[in-house]
N, CA, C and O atoms as a GROMACS GRO file, in nm:
protein
  580
    1MET      N    1   0.083  -0.119   0.000
    1MET     CA    2   0.000   0.000   0.000
    1MET      C    3   0.087   0.124   0.000
    1MET      O    4   0.196   0.124   0.056
    2ASN      N    5   0.039   0.229  -0.062
    2ASN     CA    6   0.113   0.355  -0.059
    2ASN      C    7   0.065   0.438   0.059
    2ASN      O    8  -0.015   0.390   0.140
    3ASN      N    9   0.112   0.561   0.070
    3ASN     CA   10   0.082   0.644   0.185
    3ASN      C   11  -0.064   0.680   0.203
    3ASN      O   12  -0.106   0.708   0.315
    4ASN      N   13  -0.144   0.679   0.097
    4ASN     CA   14  -0.284   0.717   0.112
    4ASN      C   15  -0.374   0.596   0.135
    4ASN      O   16  -0.496   0.610   0.132
    5GLY      N   17  -0.316   0.479   0.157
    5GLY     CA   18  -0.393   0.360   0.189
    5GLY      C   19  -0.442   0.284   0.068
    5GLY      O   20  -0.504   0.179   0.084
    6ARG      N   21  -0.418   0.332  -0.050
    6ARG     CA   22  -0.463   0.266  -0.173
    6ARG      C   23  -0.360   0.162  -0.213
    6ARG      O   24  -0.240   0.187  -0.208
    7ASN      N   25  -0.408   0.045  -0.252
    7ASN     CA   26  -0.316  -0.055  -0.304
    7ASN      C   27  -0.251   0.000  -0.429
    7ASN      O   28  -0.319   0.050  -0.518
    8CYS      N   29  -0.121  -0.009  -0.435
    8CYS     CA   30  -0.049   0.040  -0.551
    8CYS      C   31  -0.003  -0.080  -0.630
    8CYS      O   32   0.090  -0.150  -0.590
    9GLY      N   33  -0.066  -0.105  -0.740
    9GLY     CA   34  -0.025  -0.218  -0.821
    9GLY      C   35  -0.122  -0.250  -0.930
    9GLY      O   36  -0.235  -0.200  -0.931
   10CYS      N   37  -0.079  -0.332  -1.021
   10CYS     CA   38  -0.156  -0.362  -1.140
   10CYS      C   39  -0.275  -0.454  -1.112
   10CYS      O   40  -0.358  -0.474  -1.202
   11ASN      N   41  -0.287  -0.510  -0.993
   11ASN     CA   42  -0.399  -0.597  -0.963
   11ASN      C   43  -0.519  -0.522  -0.908
   11ASN      O   44  -0.623  -0.582  -0.882
   12ASN      N   45  -0.507  -0.392  -0.890
   12ASN     CA   46  -0.615  -0.310  -0.836
   12ASN      C   47  -0.705  -0.268  -0.952
   12ASN      O   48  -0.659  -0.205  -1.047
   13ASN      N   49  -0.834  -0.301  -0.944
   13ASN     CA   50  -0.928  -0.267  -1.053
   13ASN      C   51  -1.002  -0.136  -1.029
   13ASN      O   52  -1.088  -0.099  -1.109
   14ASP      N   53  -0.971  -0.066  -0.920
   14ASP     CA   54  -1.038   0.059  -0.887
   14ASP      C   55  -0.971   0.173  -0.963
   14ASP      O   56  -0.855   0.204  -0.938
   15CYS      N   57  -1.044   0.236  -1.055
   15CYS     CA   58  -0.989   0.344  -1.136
   15CYS      C   59  -1.012   0.481  -1.075
   15CYS      O   60  -0.980   0.582  -1.137
   16ASP      N   61  -1.068   0.486  -0.956
   16ASP     CA   62  -1.099   0.613  -0.891
   16ASP      C   63  -0.976   0.659  -0.812
   16ASP      O   64  -0.970   0.642  -0.690
   17ASN      N   65  -0.878   0.718  -0.882
   17ASN     CA   66  -0.758   0.763  -0.813
   17ASN      C   67  -0.709   0.894  -0.874
   17ASN      O   68  -0.752   0.934  -0.982
   18CYS      N   69  -0.620   0.960  -0.803
   18CYS     CA   70  -0.574   1.092  -0.845
   18CYS      C   71  -0.496   1.088  -0.976
   18CYS      O   72  -0.500   1.185  -1.052
   19ILE      N   73  -0.425   0.981  -1.004
   19ILE     CA   74  -0.348   0.972  -1.128
   19ILE      C   75  -0.443   0.978  -1.248
   19ILE      O   76  -0.418   1.052  -1.343
   20VAL      N   77  -0.552   0.902  -1.244
   20VAL     CA   78  -0.649   0.902  -1.354
   20VAL      C   79  -0.709   1.040  -1.370
   20VAL      O   80  -0.724   1.089  -1.483
   21GLU      N   81  -0.745   1.103  -1.260
   21GLU     CA   82  -0.805   1.237  -1.267
   21GLU      C   83  -0.711   1.337  -1.332
   21GLU      O   84  -0.754   1.417  -1.416
   22ILE      N   85  -0.584   1.336  -1.296
   22ILE     CA   86  -0.487   1.428  -1.354
   22ILE      C   87  -0.467   1.400  -1.502
   22ILE      O   88  -0.462   1.493  -1.582
   23LEU      N   89  -0.457   1.273  -1.539
   23LEU     CA   90  -0.440   1.238  -1.680
   23LEU      C   91  -0.561   1.280  -1.762
   23LEU      O   92  -0.546   1.324  -1.876
   24GLN      N   93  -0.682   1.268  -1.705
   24GLN     CA   94  -0.802   1.313  -1.775
   24GLN      C   95  -0.799   1.464  -1.797
   24GLN      O   96  -0.835   1.512  -1.904
   25VAL      N   97  -0.758   1.540  -1.695
   25VAL     CA   98  -0.748   1.685  -1.708
   25VAL      C   99  -0.648   1.723  -1.816
   25VAL      O  100  -0.675   1.808  -1.900
   26ILE      N  101  -0.531   1.659  -1.814
   26ILE     CA  102  -0.429   1.687  -1.915
   26ILE      C  103  -0.482   1.657  -2.055
   26ILE      O  104  -0.459   1.735  -2.148
   27ASN      N  105  -0.550   1.546  -2.070
   27ASN     CA  106  -0.605   1.509  -2.200
   27ASN      C  107  -0.705   1.613  -2.250
   27ASN      O  108  -0.701   1.651  -2.367
   28ILE      N  109  -0.793   1.659  -2.163
   28ILE     CA  110  -0.890   1.762  -2.202
   28ILE      C  111  -0.819   1.893  -2.238
   28ILE      O  112  -0.853   1.956  -2.339
   29LEU      N  113  -0.722   1.933  -2.158
   29LEU     CA  114  -0.650   2.058  -2.186
   29LEU      C  115  -0.578   2.053  -2.319
   29LEU      O  116  -0.579   2.150  -2.395
   30GLN      N  117  -0.515   1.941  -2.347
   30GLN     CA  118  -0.444   1.929  -2.474
   30GLN      C  119  -0.542   1.932  -2.591
   30GLN      O  120  -0.510   1.981  -2.699
   31SER      N  121  -0.661   1.878  -2.569
   31SER     CA  122  -0.763   1.882  -2.674
   31SER      C  123  -0.808   2.025  -2.700
   31SER      O  124  -0.835   2.061  -2.814
   32ASN      N  125  -0.815   2.105  -2.595
   32ASN     CA  126  -0.859   2.244  -2.609
   32ASN      C  127  -0.744   2.340  -2.639
   32ASN      O  128  -0.764   2.441  -2.706
   33ALA      N  129  -0.624   2.309  -2.592
   33ALA     CA  130  -0.501   2.386  -2.615
   33ALA      C  131  -0.522   2.537  -2.610
   33ALA      O  132  -0.506   2.606  -2.711
   34CYS      N  133  -0.560   2.588  -2.492
   34CYS     CA  134  -0.582   2.732  -2.478
   34CYS      C  135  -0.490   2.788  -2.369
   34CYS      O  136  -0.512   2.760  -2.251
   35PRO      N  137  -0.388   2.866  -2.405
   35PRO     CA  138  -0.288   2.913  -2.310
   35PRO      C  139  -0.322   3.047  -2.245
   35PRO      O  140  -0.293   3.152  -2.302
   36ASP      N  141  -0.382   3.046  -2.125
   36ASP     CA  142  -0.402   3.174  -2.058
   36ASP      C  143  -0.394   3.167  -1.906
   36ASP      O  144  -0.454   3.249  -1.837
   37ASN      N  145  -0.321   3.070  -1.853
   37ASN     CA  146  -0.302   3.060  -1.709
   37ASN      C  147  -0.165   2.997  -1.684
   37ASN      O  148  -0.118   2.919  -1.767
   38CYS      N  149  -0.101   3.028  -1.572
   38CYS     CA  150   0.033   2.974  -1.550
   38CYS      C  151   0.053   2.920  -1.409
   38CYS      O  152   0.159   2.943  -1.350
   39LEU      N  153  -0.044   2.850  -1.353
   39LEU     CA  154  -0.024   2.784  -1.226
   39LEU      C  155   0.075   2.670  -1.245
   39LEU      O  156   0.083   2.613  -1.354
   40ASN      N  157   0.151   2.636  -1.142
   40ASN     CA  158   0.254   2.534  -1.158
   40ASN      C  159   0.214   2.400  -1.098
   40ASN      O  160   0.284   2.349  -1.011
   41SER      N  161   0.104   2.343  -1.143
   41SER     CA  162   0.066   2.209  -1.100
   41SER      C  163   0.020   2.130  -1.222
   41SER      O  164  -0.012   2.189  -1.325
   42CYS      N  165   0.017   1.997  -1.209
   42CYS     CA  166  -0.020   1.912  -1.322
   42CYS      C  167  -0.161   1.939  -1.371
   42CYS      O  168  -0.188   1.926  -1.490
   43ASP      N  169  -0.252   1.978  -1.280
   43ASP     CA  170  -0.390   1.998  -1.321
   43ASP      C  171  -0.429   2.145  -1.333
   43ASP      O  172  -0.546   2.179  -1.319
   44ARG      N  173  -0.330   2.233  -1.359
   44ARG     CA  174  -0.362   2.375  -1.380
   44ARG      C  175  -0.458   2.384  -1.498
   44ARG      O  176  -0.450   2.302  -1.590
   45PRO      N  177  -0.546   2.481  -1.499
   45PRO     CA  178  -0.660   2.480  -1.590
   45PRO      C  179  -0.633   2.518  -1.735
   45PRO      O  180  -0.728   2.522  -1.814
   46ALA      N  181  -0.511   2.546  -1.775
   46ALA     CA  182  -0.485   2.580  -1.915
   46ALA      C  183  -0.340   2.548  -1.948
   46ALA      O  184  -0.255   2.544  -1.860
   47LEU      N  185  -0.313   2.527  -2.075
   47LEU     CA  186  -0.176   2.505  -2.121
   47LEU      C  187  -0.110   2.639  -2.146
   47LEU      O  188  -0.178   2.736  -2.181
   48GLY      N  189   0.021   2.645  -2.130
   48GLY     CA  190   0.095   2.766  -2.162
   48GLY      C  191   0.148   2.834  -2.038
   48GLY      O  192   0.124   2.788  -1.926
   49GLY      N  193   0.222   2.943  -2.057
   49GLY     CA  194   0.286   3.010  -1.945
   49GLY      C  195   0.227   3.145  -1.914
   49GLY      O  196   0.186   3.168  -1.800
   50SER      N  197   0.223   3.236  -2.009
   50SER     CA  198   0.176   3.371  -1.982
   50SER      C  199   0.111   3.428  -2.108
   50SER      O  200   0.106   3.360  -2.211
   51GLY      N  201   0.063   3.551  -2.100
   51GLY     CA  202   0.000   3.615  -2.214
   51GLY      C  203   0.092   3.628  -2.333
   51GLY      O  204   0.046   3.633  -2.447
   52SER      N  205   0.223   3.634  -2.309
   52SER     CA  206   0.319   3.645  -2.419
   52SER      C  207   0.367   3.509  -2.467
   52SER      O  208   0.451   3.500  -2.556
   53CYS      N  209   0.314   3.405  -2.409
   53CYS     CA  210   0.356   3.268  -2.442
   53CYS      C  211   0.303   3.226  -2.579
   53CYS      O  212   0.192   3.263  -2.618
   54ILE      N  213   0.383   3.149  -2.650
   54ILE     CA  214   0.336   3.090  -2.774
   54ILE      C  215   0.231   2.985  -2.740
   54ILE      O  216   0.226   2.936  -2.627
   55THR      N  217   0.148   2.951  -2.835
   55THR     CA  218   0.044   2.852  -2.810
   55THR      C  219   0.107   2.716  -2.783
   55THR      O  220   0.191   2.667  -2.859
   56CYS      N  221   0.064   2.656  -2.673
   56CYS     CA  222   0.112   2.522  -2.636
   56CYS      C  223   0.004   2.421  -2.664
   56CYS      O  224  -0.115   2.451  -2.652
   57ASN      N  225   0.044   2.301  -2.703
   57ASN     CA  226  -0.054   2.196  -2.728
   57ASN      C  227  -0.024   2.068  -2.651
   57ASN      O  228  -0.093   1.967  -2.668
   58THR      N  229   0.077   2.071  -2.565
   58THR     CA  230   0.118   1.950  -2.494
   58THR      C  231   0.166   1.982  -2.354
   58THR      O  232   0.240   2.078  -2.333
   59ARG      N  233   0.123   1.901  -2.259
   59ARG     CA  234   0.178   1.905  -2.123
   59ARG      C  235   0.256   1.773  -2.107
   59ARG      O  236   0.198   1.672  -2.068
   60PRO      N  237   0.387   1.774  -2.135
   60PRO     CA  238   0.466   1.651  -2.126
   60PRO      C  239   0.466   1.597  -1.984
   60PRO      O  240   0.469   1.673  -1.887
   61ILE      N  241   0.463   1.464  -1.974
   61ILE     CA  242   0.464   1.400  -1.843
   61ILE      C  243   0.570   1.292  -1.837
   61ILE      O  244   0.614   1.240  -1.939
   62MET      N  245   0.608   1.260  -1.715
   62MET     CA  246   0.690   1.142  -1.687
   62MET      C  247   0.609   1.056  -1.592
   62MET      O  248   0.543   1.109  -1.502
   63LEU      N  249   0.614   0.925  -1.610
   63LEU     CA  250   0.540   0.832  -1.526
   63LEU      C  251   0.637   0.749  -1.444
   63LEU      O  252   0.743   0.709  -1.491
   64TYR      N  253   0.597   0.722  -1.320
   64TYR     CA  254   0.674   0.636  -1.232
   64TYR      C  255   0.585   0.521  -1.192
   64TYR      O  256   0.480   0.541  -1.131
   65LEU      N  257   0.626   0.399  -1.225
   65LEU     CA  258   0.547   0.282  -1.194
   65LEU      C  259   0.573   0.235  -1.052
   65LEU      O  260   0.681   0.256  -0.997
   66CYS      N  261   0.473   0.170  -0.995
   66CYS     CA  262   0.488   0.115  -0.860
   66CYS      C  263   0.607   0.020  -0.858
   66CYS      O  264   0.623  -0.064  -0.947
   67GLY      N  265   0.689   0.033  -0.757
   67GLY     CA  266   0.806  -0.054  -0.743
   67GLY      C  267   0.924  -0.016  -0.830
   67GLY      O  268   1.018  -0.094  -0.840
   68SER      N  269   0.921   0.101  -0.893
   68SER     CA  270   1.030   0.140  -0.983
   68SER      C  271   1.147   0.208  -0.911
   68SER      O  272   1.246   0.243  -0.974
   69ASN      N  273   1.136   0.227  -0.781
   69ASN     CA  274   1.242   0.288  -0.701
   69ASN      C  275   1.283   0.425  -0.754
   69ASN      O  276   1.402   0.459  -0.753
   70GLY      N  277   1.187   0.504  -0.800
   70GLY     CA  278   1.215   0.640  -0.844
   70GLY      C  279   1.271   0.652  -0.983
   70GLY      O  280   1.311   0.761  -1.023
   71VAL      N  281   1.277   0.543  -1.058
   71VAL     CA  282   1.327   0.546  -1.195
   71VAL      C  283   1.207   0.568  -1.288
   71VAL      O  284   1.112   0.490  -1.284
   72PRO      N  285   1.211   0.671  -1.372
   72PRO     CA  286   1.097   0.696  -1.461
   72PRO      C  287   1.081   0.585  -1.564
   72PRO      O  288   1.179   0.527  -1.611
   73PHE      N  289   0.957   0.558  -1.599
   73PHE     CA  290   0.921   0.461  -1.702
   73PHE      C  291   0.973   0.513  -1.836
   73PHE      O  292   0.958   0.631  -1.866
   74ALA      N  293   1.034   0.428  -1.916
   74ALA     CA  294   1.089   0.468  -2.046
   74ALA      C  295   1.052   0.364  -2.151
   74ALA      O  296   1.047   0.244  -2.122
   75LEU      N  297   1.027   0.412  -2.273
   75LEU     CA  298   0.994   0.324  -2.384
   75LEU      C  299   1.069   0.368  -2.509
   75LEU      O  300   1.116   0.482  -2.517
   76PRO      N  301   1.080   0.278  -2.609
   76PRO     CA  302   1.148   0.313  -2.733
   76PRO      C  303   1.081   0.430  -2.804
   76PRO      O  304   0.960   0.448  -2.796
   77THR      N  305   1.161   0.509  -2.875
   77THR     CA  306   1.109   0.625  -2.948
   77THR      C  307   1.060   0.588  -3.087
   77THR      O  308   1.005   0.673  -3.158
   78THR      N  309   1.077   0.462  -3.128
   78THR     CA  310   1.025   0.415  -3.257
   78THR      C  311   0.952   0.283  -3.234
   78THR      O  312   0.966   0.219  -3.130
   79ARG      N  313   0.873   0.244  -3.333
   79ARG     CA  314   0.801   0.117  -3.322
   79ARG      C  315   0.894  -0.002  -3.334
   79ARG      O  316   0.862  -0.112  -3.289
   80THR      N  317   1.009   0.018  -3.395
   80THR     CA  318   1.109  -0.087  -3.402
   80THR      C  319   1.206  -0.065  -3.286
   80THR      O  320   1.236   0.049  -3.251
   81GLU      N  321   1.252  -0.169  -3.228
   81GLU     CA  322   1.342  -0.159  -3.112
   81GLU      C  323   1.476  -0.099  -3.157
   81GLU      O  324   1.564  -0.171  -3.203
   82SER      N  325   1.490   0.031  -3.143
   82SER     CA  326   1.611   0.100  -3.188
   82SER      C  327   1.715   0.114  -3.077
   82SER      O  328   1.829   0.151  -3.104
   83GLY      N  329   1.676   0.086  -2.956
   83GLY     CA  330   1.766   0.106  -2.844
   83GLY      C  331   1.758   0.245  -2.786
   83GLY      O  332   1.807   0.269  -2.675
   84VAL      N  333   1.696   0.339  -2.859
   84VAL     CA  334   1.679   0.476  -2.810
   84VAL      C  335   1.545   0.483  -2.738
   84VAL      O  336   1.441   0.449  -2.794
   85THR      N  337   1.550   0.527  -2.612
   85THR     CA  338   1.428   0.536  -2.533
   85THR      C  339   1.407   0.678  -2.482
   85THR      O  340   1.498   0.761  -2.483
   86SER      N  341   1.285   0.704  -2.436
   86SER     CA  342   1.252   0.832  -2.375
   86SER      C  343   1.157   0.806  -2.259
   86SER      O  344   1.079   0.711  -2.262
   87SER      N  345   1.165   0.890  -2.160
   87SER     CA  346   1.074   0.881  -2.045
   87SER      C  347   0.977   0.998  -2.044
   87SER      O  348   0.913   1.025  -1.942
   88VAL      N  349   0.964   1.069  -2.156
   88VAL     CA  350   0.874   1.183  -2.167
   88VAL      C  351   0.760   1.145  -2.262
   88VAL      O  352   0.784   1.095  -2.372
   89PHE      N  353   0.636   1.169  -2.216
   89PHE     CA  354   0.519   1.124  -2.290
   89PHE      C  355   0.416   1.235  -2.303
   89PHE      O  356   0.418   1.334  -2.230
   90ARG      N  357   0.323   1.214  -2.399
   90ARG     CA  358   0.208   1.302  -2.417
   90ARG      C  359   0.083   1.216  -2.403
   90ARG      O  360   0.071   1.113  -2.470
   91VAL      N  361  -0.011   1.257  -2.319
   91VAL     CA  362  -0.137   1.185  -2.303
   91VAL      C  363  -0.217   1.200  -2.431
   91VAL      O  364  -0.237   1.312  -2.480
   92GLU      N  365  -0.263   1.088  -2.487
   92GLU     CA  366  -0.345   1.090  -2.608
   92GLU      C  367  -0.490   1.055  -2.579
   92GLU      O  368  -0.580   1.105  -2.646
   93LYS      N  369  -0.514   0.968  -2.478
   93LYS     CA  370  -0.650   0.926  -2.447
   93LYS      C  371  -0.653   0.862  -2.309
   93LYS      O  372  -0.558   0.793  -2.270
   94VAL      N  373  -0.762   0.884  -2.234
   94VAL     CA  374  -0.782   0.818  -2.106
   94VAL      C  375  -0.917   0.748  -2.113
   94VAL      O  376  -1.019   0.810  -2.143
   95ASP      N  377  -0.917   0.618  -2.085
   95ASP     CA  378  -1.039   0.539  -2.090
   95ASP      C  379  -1.040   0.445  -1.970
   95ASP      O  380  -0.974   0.341  -1.971
   96GLY      N  381  -1.115   0.484  -1.867
   96GLY     CA  382  -1.118   0.403  -1.744
   96GLY      C  383  -0.981   0.401  -1.680
   96GLY      O  384  -0.922   0.506  -1.655
   97CYS      N  385  -0.931   0.281  -1.654
   97CYS     CA  386  -0.798   0.264  -1.592
   97CYS      C  387  -0.685   0.267  -1.695
   97CYS      O  388  -0.569   0.250  -1.658
   98CYS      N  389  -0.717   0.288  -1.820
   98CYS     CA  390  -0.616   0.284  -1.926
   98CYS      C  391  -0.584   0.425  -1.977
   98CYS      O  392  -0.674   0.506  -1.999
   99CYS      N  393  -0.458   0.452  -1.994
   99CYS     CA  394  -0.414   0.580  -2.050
   99CYS      C  395  -0.322   0.550  -2.168
   99CYS      O  396  -0.220   0.482  -2.154
  100THR      N  397  -0.359   0.601  -2.284
  100THR     CA  398  -0.278   0.585  -2.404
  100THR      C  399  -0.191   0.709  -2.419
  100THR      O  400  -0.240   0.822  -2.412
  101CYS      N  401  -0.062   0.687  -2.438
  101CYS     CA  402   0.034   0.796  -2.447
  101CYS      C  403   0.121   0.781  -2.571
  101CYS      O  404   0.136   0.672  -2.626
  102ARG      N  405   0.176   0.893  -2.614
  102ARG     CA  406   0.273   0.897  -2.723
  102ARG      C  407   0.410   0.926  -2.661
  102ARG      O  408   0.422   1.011  -2.573
  103VAL      N  409   0.511   0.855  -2.707
  103VAL     CA  410   0.647   0.882  -2.661
  103VAL      C  411   0.697   1.008  -2.732
  103VAL      O  412   0.684   1.020  -2.854
  104LEU      N  413   0.753   1.100  -2.655
  104LEU     CA  414   0.814   1.221  -2.711
  104LEU      C  415   0.965   1.204  -2.706
  104LEU      O  416   1.020   1.158  -2.606
  105ALA      N  417   1.031   1.242  -2.813
  105ALA     CA  418   1.176   1.232  -2.820
  105ALA      C  419   1.237   1.372  -2.808
  105ALA      O  420   1.174   1.471  -2.845
  106PRO      N  421   1.358   1.379  -2.756
  106PRO     CA  422   1.425   1.510  -2.753
  106PRO      C  423   1.440   1.564  -2.895
  106PRO      O  424   1.471   1.489  -2.988
  107ASN      N  425   1.419   1.694  -2.911
  107ASN     CA  426   1.433   1.758  -3.042
  107ASN      C  427   1.581   1.777  -3.072
  107ASN      O  428   1.652   1.843  -2.996
  108THR      N  429   1.626   1.721  -3.182
  108THR     CA  430   1.768   1.731  -3.219
  108THR      C  431   1.798   1.856  -3.303
  108THR      O  432   1.914   1.884  -3.333
  109ASP      N  433   1.693   1.930  -3.341
  109ASP     CA  434   1.710   2.054  -3.416
  109ASP      C  435   1.754   2.164  -3.320
  109ASP      O  436   1.673   2.214  -3.242
  110THR      N  437   1.879   2.200  -3.325
  110THR     CA  438   1.934   2.299  -3.230
  110THR      C  439   1.881   2.440  -3.253
  110THR      O  440   1.900   2.527  -3.168
  111THR      N  441   1.815   2.464  -3.366
  111THR     CA  442   1.759   2.597  -3.391
  111THR      C  443   1.615   2.609  -3.340
  111THR      O  444   1.558   2.719  -3.339
  112SER      N  445   1.557   2.498  -3.299
  112SER     CA  446   1.418   2.499  -3.254
  112SER      C  447   1.407   2.539  -3.107
  112SER      O  448   1.494   2.508  -3.026
  113VAL      N  449   1.299   2.609  -3.073
  113VAL     CA  450   1.272   2.644  -2.934
  113VAL      C  451   1.193   2.535  -2.863
  113VAL      O  452   1.173   2.542  -2.742
  114TYR      N  453   1.147   2.436  -2.938
  114TYR     CA  454   1.064   2.330  -2.882
  114TYR      C  455   1.152   2.211  -2.840
  114TYR      O  456   1.232   2.162  -2.920
  115PRO      N  457   1.137   2.166  -2.716
  115PRO     CA  458   1.226   2.062  -2.664
  115PRO      C  459   1.197   1.920  -2.712
  115PRO      O  460   1.284   1.834  -2.702
  116TYR      N  461   1.075   1.893  -2.763
  116TYR     CA  462   1.038   1.756  -2.798
  116TYR      C  463   0.978   1.747  -2.938
  116TYR      O  464   0.925   1.845  -2.991
  117VAL      N  465   0.988   1.628  -2.996
  117VAL     CA  466   0.922   1.596  -3.121
  117VAL      C  467   0.834   1.474  -3.098
  117VAL      O  468   0.865   1.388  -3.015
  118ALA      N  469   0.724   1.466  -3.174
  118ALA     CA  470   0.634   1.352  -3.164
  118ALA      C  471   0.698   1.232  -3.231
  118ALA      O  472   0.771   1.246  -3.329
  119THR      N  473   0.671   1.114  -3.177
  119THR     CA  474   0.717   0.990  -3.239
  119THR      C  475   0.595   0.907  -3.280
  119THR      O  476   0.482   0.944  -3.249
  120ASP      N  477   0.619   0.796  -3.348
  120ASP     CA  478   0.510   0.705  -3.383
  120ASP      C  479   0.497   0.594  -3.280
  120ASP      O  480   0.425   0.496  -3.302
  121SER      N  481   0.566   0.608  -3.168
  121SER     CA  482   0.562   0.508  -3.062
  121SER      C  483   0.450   0.542  -2.963
  121SER      O  484   0.455   0.642  -2.892
  122ILE      N  485   0.348   0.456  -2.961
  122ILE     CA  486   0.229   0.475  -2.878
  122ILE      C  487   0.217   0.355  -2.784
  122ILE      O  488   0.250   0.243  -2.822
  123PHE      N  489   0.172   0.379  -2.662
  123PHE     CA  490   0.152   0.270  -2.567
  123PHE      C  491   0.033   0.300  -2.478
  123PHE      O  492  -0.012   0.414  -2.468
  124THR      N  493  -0.018   0.196  -2.414
  124THR     CA  494  -0.127   0.210  -2.318
  124THR      C  495  -0.079   0.154  -2.185
  124THR      O  496  -0.022   0.045  -2.179
  125VAL      N  497  -0.103   0.229  -2.078
  125VAL     CA  498  -0.060   0.188  -1.946
  125VAL      C  499  -0.182   0.176  -1.854
  125VAL      O  500  -0.275   0.255  -1.863
  126ASP      N  501  -0.180   0.077  -1.766
  126ASP     CA  502  -0.280   0.061  -1.662
  126ASP      C  503  -0.248   0.162  -1.553
  126ASP      O  504  -0.142   0.152  -1.490
  127THR      N  505  -0.335   0.259  -1.531
  127THR     CA  506  -0.305   0.366  -1.435
  127THR      C  507  -0.292   0.314  -1.292
  127THR      O  508  -0.237   0.384  -1.206
  128ASN      N  509  -0.341   0.195  -1.264
  128ASN     CA  510  -0.323   0.138  -1.131
  128ASN      C  511  -0.178   0.097  -1.106
  128ASN      O  512  -0.138   0.075  -0.992
  129CYS      N  513  -0.100   0.087  -1.212
  129CYS     CA  514   0.041   0.054  -1.200
  129CYS      C  515   0.127   0.179  -1.181
  129CYS      O  516   0.246   0.169  -1.153
  130VAL      N  517   0.066   0.297  -1.197
  130VAL     CA  518   0.138   0.424  -1.186
  130VAL      C  519   0.122   0.479  -1.044
  130VAL      O  520   0.011   0.492  -0.993
  131CYS      N  521   0.236   0.509  -0.981
  131CYS     CA  522   0.227   0.563  -0.844
  131CYS      C  523   0.263   0.711  -0.840
  131CYS      O  524   0.236   0.777  -0.740
  132ALA      N  525   0.324   0.763  -0.947
  132ALA     CA  526   0.358   0.906  -0.948
  132ALA      C  527   0.362   0.956  -1.092
  132ALA      O  528   0.392   0.881  -1.186
  133ILE      N  529   0.330   1.084  -1.107
  133ILE     CA  530   0.335   1.150  -1.236
  133ILE      C  531   0.409   1.282  -1.217
  133ILE      O  532   0.389   1.352  -1.117
  134ARG      N  533   0.495   1.315  -1.312
  134ARG     CA  534   0.568   1.442  -1.308
  134ARG      C  535   0.533   1.520  -1.433
  134ARG      O  536   0.551   1.470  -1.544
  135CYS      N  537   0.484   1.641  -1.417
  135CYS     CA  538   0.452   1.725  -1.531
  135CYS      C  539   0.570   1.816  -1.562
  135CYS      O  540   0.630   1.875  -1.472
  136LEU      N  541   0.602   1.827  -1.689
  136LEU     CA  542   0.709   1.914  -1.736
  136LEU      C  543   0.647   2.041  -1.792
  136LEU      O  544   0.524   2.051  -1.799
  137ASN      N  545   0.728   2.136  -1.831
  137ASN     CA  546   0.676   2.263  -1.884
  137ASN      C  547   0.592   2.240  -2.009
  137ASN      O  548   0.630   2.164  -2.098
  138ASP      N  549   0.476   2.309  -2.015
  138ASP     CA  550   0.393   2.303  -2.134
  138ASP      C  551   0.473   2.348  -2.255
  138ASP      O  552   0.559   2.436  -2.246
  139THR      N  553   0.443   2.286  -2.369
  139THR     CA  554   0.518   2.317  -2.490
  139THR      C  555   0.433   2.292  -2.613
  139THR      O  556   0.320   2.243  -2.604
  140TYR      N  557   0.487   2.326  -2.726
  140TYR     CA  558   0.425   2.295  -2.854
  140TYR      C  559   0.501   2.178  -2.915
  140TYR      O  560   0.624   2.179  -2.920
  141VAL      N  561   0.427   2.077  -2.962
  141VAL     CA  562   0.488   1.964  -3.033
  141VAL      C  563   0.426   1.961  -3.171
  141VAL      O  564   0.304   1.949  -3.185
  142ASP      N  565   0.510   1.972  -3.273
  142ASP     CA  566   0.464   1.975  -3.411
  142ASP      C  567   0.414   1.837  -3.455
  142ASP      O  568   0.450   1.735  -3.396
  143CYS      N  569   0.331   1.837  -3.557
  143CYS     CA  570   0.280   1.715  -3.621
  143CYS      C  571   0.188   1.631  -3.532
  143CYS      O  572   0.192   1.509  -3.537
  144LEU      N  573   0.107   1.698  -3.451
  144LEU     CA  574   0.008   1.627  -3.371
  144LEU      C  575  -0.130   1.658  -3.425
  144LEU      O  576  -0.159   1.773  -3.460
  145CYS      N  577  -0.214   1.557  -3.431
  145CYS     CA  578  -0.352   1.576  -3.481
  145CYS      C  579  -0.440   1.624  -3.368
  145CYS      O  580  -0.559   1.646  -3.388
   0.00000   0.00000   0.00000
């Protein structure tokens, strides 16, 4: 059990937890992509930083699985096992206890102001296996539908 008394693990079928709620908020915000607030929490009500901020469409996250000893979850940046992994993701969909995410890769274009690029690597995680989420600075990621 974790500190709030909830069983932390993939065998828990209860989807009523704070991780799911935060992921749902992030998913809705990214769908609306309206930058006009700059609170510093995962569930702040809008994407972006300030009135002078460029339009953001992504709130990048890092996931920590139960029993990971503080090591962020990482997956390949391509559909083929290239050996290159990333621990930065974009929420694409939340459905019950399942969250579908896209792997974001570091942007190798040194002239770009955007830190991440979208990949074709998509995965679904059981949110009952997630014990912590870390939100990174809102940003714009090109080539997202």
